N, C-alpha and C positions, 0 to 999 in steps of 0.2 A: 540571416539565419541566426537563431538564438543559440547562445552558448550552452553546452551541456557538460556537466562535470559529475562524475560518480564519486560519492564520498562513502567510503566503506569504513566499518568500525575497526578501531585498533584494540588490541588485547593487552591487558596489563600483565606485568610480570607475576608469575606464580598462579595465574588464573587459567581456567580451561580455555584454550583457543577455540574459535569457531571451526568445526571440522568442515571440510569441503562437502558440499551437497551433491548428490544425496548421501548422507552419512549413515552408518550403521546405527540401529536403535540405541545401542549402549553409548555410542559417542554423542548422540543427540541428547539423551537423558543426562549424561555427565555435564555437558555444556549448559543445559538448562538448570540443573540442580546446583551447579557451582555459583549461580547468580550472575555469571558473566554475560549470558544472553541478554538479561535484563539491563545490565550496565552498558553493554554495547548499543542496545536500542536507545537508551537514554542519551548516550553520546551523540548518536546520529540525529536524534530529534532536537537536541539542543542546538546543533549546528543549523538544522533546518529553520528553527525558530529565529535564531540570530539573523540568518539571511533574510527571512521574511520581515523581521523588524526593520532591517536596513532598507529594504527595497519596496515595501508595500506602499509607501507614500509618494513614490515617484510620479511626476506628472507625465502622462503619456496619452491622455484621451481615452484610455481603456481602464476598466475596473480590475483591480488586483484580484487574483484568484489563486487557489491552490488545488492540486489534483492529488487525491489519495486512492491508492489501491485498497481493496477490502481484506481478502484472506491473508492473514499473517502480516498485515500492515495496520489495519484498523481493528480487525477482529482476529483472535488467536484460534487456530485449529489444533494447537499442540495437544491439549487434553483429549480431544476427540480422536485425532489421528493416533495417539498413543494406544488407544484401545484396539487399533488395527495394526499395531506394530509398525506404525508410520508408513503404511502402504496406502497411498491415496486411491489407487485403483480399487483396492478391496473395500474402501469406504464408500465408493460408488455415489458420491455426492451427498451422502447422508448427513455430513457435518453441516453443510449449508442448509439443507432442507429442514433440519431440526430447529433452526432459528434460535439457537441457545449458545452461540459462541460468545465468550467473554471479550470485552473491549481490551485493547492494548492501551494501558493507562497513559503512556507517553504520547501516543498519537491522539488520544482523546483530549489531552491538555492542549496539544497543538491545534486541534480542531476548535476548541473553545476560544483560544487566543484569536484565531482567524475570525470567528463569528463576532467576538466582542469588538473587533477593529474593522468590521464591515468589509472583510475580505470574502469574496464568493468561494464556496466550497463545492467541488465536484468529486463524487466518488466514481471511479472508473475501474470496472471489474471485468474479468473474463467470464464471470458467471452468465448463464443464459437468461433471457427475458422471462422464461417460465418460473424463475426463482425470484422475481421482483418482490412478490408479497412477503415471503419469509425473510428476504434480505432487508427490506425496509423495516419490518417489525423488529428484527434482531438489532439493527443499528439504533433505532429509536429506544428500544428497551435498555440498551447499554450506554445511553447518555448522549448519542449523536442527535440532538434535538434541534429544533428551529428549521430554518430554510436551507436547503441544499439540493443539489441535483444528483441523480443516480444515472450513470451511463452504463448500459449492459450490452453484452454481445447478443446479437439476434439468435433466435432458436434455430434458424436455418441460414446458412451463408452461401453465397454464390461461390463456385469453385475459384480458387486462387485468391480469395479475399480474407482468409483466416489470419495470415501473418500481416502485421502492420495495423491491426484494428485499433490498438490504443494510440498509436501515433496519429492515425487519421482522425480519431475522435478528439485528440488534443488540438489538432489543427482546426477542427470545426468549432471548438470552444473559443479559440483565438479569433476566428473569423466572426464570431458573434459579439465581439467587442470586449473580450476579456484579455488580460495580460497574466499568463500563468507564471507566477513568481517561483513557486517550488512544485516539484512533482516527486511524490514519495511512494516507494514500492519496495517489495522484498525480493523481487526478481529483476535481473538485468533487462529482461525483455519488457518489464513494466516501464522502463526508463528510456529504452532505445527509440530513436527517431526524432528527438528534439521537441520543439514547440513549448519549451519551458526555459526560464532563465537558469535554473539550477535543478539537478536531479539528486535525490538522496536515497541510497539503498540501505534498507534495514537487514539485519542478519536473519538467515533462515537456512539451517543445515538440513531440513527435512526433505526437500524435493527441489527439482529444477523444472521450470517451465520455459522452454527454449524459444517459443514464439508467442507473441501477444498482440 
């Protein structure tokens, strides 16, 4: 069984702490505008990159890989959700459908490092297959270019198969000959279930997704 460790951002003295999700809009904006959200994200991604640097070259007979979530890990929904007072239900998927979300720069740099060092990249998202076109277009427009794989939730799921989708998909990635060195997401449900050497959680006070 592969080890799994959650690394959460630390807050520096005098800065806005990350409020527990789902936070009030005023708390979300204060955390964002203080710059601490960006700094916390940078700290986590630096740790993820250092771990990848140390472990990517290990000989195991499997290709080193990373798994990245999309929403608020690779692409930011902050500006879009702000228009809906951070109510994801009110946004009704329009943020993803618009295919205009900006890249999270720190994750983009991690992606580029992985690509430059021949580490396979898998995007693993809870978005449905019907959003594949807009999702691919958005990722490529924001600089996630080159070869990578996109794993999406099916449009329809059998009863009882919703929870654990991401863990099962990571297991499939491993069984296809990959060694997932790092798994990066903004929700604890993104990281639950193992099948990666290390998991890294990015800050996100906007919402909670309890099963993935």
